[in-house]
C-alpha positions as CSV (number, residue, x, y, z in Angstrom):
1,M,0.0,0.0,0.0
2,R,1.4,3.3,-1.0
3,L,-0.3,6.7,-0.9
4,S,0.6,10.0,-2.5
5,M,2.4,12.7,-0.4
6,E,-0.8,14.7,-0.4
7,E,-3.0,11.8,0.9
8,A,-0.4,10.9,3.5
9,E,-0.1,14.5,4.8
10,R,-3.9,14.8,4.9
11,L,-4.1,11.7,7.1
12,A,-1.1,12.8,9.2
13,D,-3.0,16.0,10.0
14,K,-5.8,14.0,11.5
15,L,-3.7,12.2,14.1
16,W,-3.4,13.2,17.7
17,Y,0.3,13.2,18.4
18,R,0.7,12.7,22.2
19,N,3.4,13.2,24.9
20,V,6.6,15.2,24.7
21,E,7.8,13.2,21.7
22,K,4.6,14.1,19.6
23,T,4.1,10.5,18.6
24,V,1.3,8.0,18.0
25,I,1.3,4.3,18.8
26,A,2.0,2.1,15.8
27,V,0.9,-1.6,15.9
28,A,2.3,-3.9,13.2
29,Q,0.1,-7.0,12.7
30,D,0.7,-9.8,10.2
31,F,-1.8,-9.4,7.4
32,E,-2.4,-13.1,7.0
33,T,-2.2,-14.6,10.5
34,K,-3.3,-11.5,12.4
35,E,-0.4,-12.1,14.8
36,V,0.7,-8.9,16.5
37,L,4.4,-8.5,15.6
38,M,5.4,-5.4,17.4
39,V,4.3,-2.1,18.9
40,A,6.4,1.1,18.5
41,Y,6.0,4.8,18.1
42,M,5.7,7.1,15.0
43,N,6.0,10.8,14.7
44,R,4.4,12.7,11.8
45,E,7.4,12.2,9.5
46,A,7.6,8.5,10.2
47,F,3.9,8.1,9.5
48,I,4.2,10.0,6.2
49,K,7.3,8.0,5.1
50,T,5.5,4.7,5.9
51,L,2.5,5.6,3.8
52,T,4.4,7.0,0.8
53,M,7.1,4.4,0.7
54,G,4.9,1.4,1.7
55,L,7.5,0.2,4.3
56,M,7.2,0.6,8.0
57,H,9.2,3.6,9.6
58,Y,9.2,4.3,13.3
59,W,10.4,7.0,15.7
60,S,13.1,5.6,18.1
61,L,12.6,7.2,21.5
62,S,16.2,6.1,22.6
63,R,18.0,7.1,19.4
64,R,15.7,10.1,18.8
65,R,15.5,9.4,15.0
66,I,13.3,7.8,12.4
67,W,14.3,4.3,11.4
68,M,13.0,2.0,8.7
69,K,12.2,-1.5,10.1
70,G,14.8,-3.8,8.6
71,E,17.2,-1.1,7.5
72,T,20.1,-3.1,8.9
73,S,18.7,-6.6,9.3
74,G,16.7,-6.8,6.0
75,N,13.6,-7.8,8.0
76,V,11.4,-5.2,6.4
77,Q,7.7,-4.8,6.9
78,E,5.6,-4.1,3.7
79,V,2.4,-2.2,4.4
80,V,-0.7,-4.0,3.1
81,D,-3.4,-2.0,4.9
82,A,-3.8,0.5,7.7
83,Y,-6.4,1.7,10.2
84,I,-6.5,4.8,12.5
85,D,-8.2,4.2,15.8
86,C,-11.2,6.2,17.0
87,D,-9.1,8.6,19.1
88,G,-6.5,9.2,16.3
89,D,-3.6,8.4,18.6
90,A,-2.9,4.9,17.4
91,V,-2.5,3.3,14.0
92,L,-2.8,-0.4,13.1
93,F,-0.8,-1.5,10.2
94,L,-1.3,-4.9,8.5
95,V,2.1,-5.9,7.1
96,K,3.9,-8.5,5.2
97,Q,6.8,-9.4,7.4
98,H,10.1,-10.4,5.8
99,G,12.1,-12.4,8.3
100,N,11.6,-11.8,12.0
101,A,10.0,-8.7,13.5
102,C,11.8,-8.9,16.9
103,H,15.4,-7.8,17.3
104,E,15.9,-10.8,19.5
105,G,15.3,-13.1,16.6
106,F,11.7,-14.0,17.2
107,R,8.9,-13.7,14.7
108,S,7.0,-11.4,17.2
109,C,8.2,-9.1,19.9
110,F,5.4,-10.7,22.0
111,H,7.2,-14.0,22.9
112,N,7.4,-13.6,26.6
113,R,4.3,-15.2,27.9
114,I,3.1,-14.3,31.4
115,K,2.5,-17.5,33.4
116,S,1.3,-18.1,36.9
117,E,3.7,-19.9,39.1
């Protein structure tokens, strides 16, 4: 999924960028299995890059910069579809995941199950 710059900017203007970092929550979900792969943050620029390039871009709170998922690992996320939540402060992206999503080598970042002892 790729949008024009004008379409992406129009949608970016509708989002509610929260906190000091001026970000929204970005959820990446496998478009086929519906498995949640990861949750991260996006600022306005990362959101626009994602929609215009068709590849997931995030805002790194620790590095304080935009990064494209897979820019070093090759484990890119192709955008298939996207949904803005009712408050406009979170975006769900359905993606085609290449390789693993988690930097620890797992398919999903949600691999640490909570179990009662």
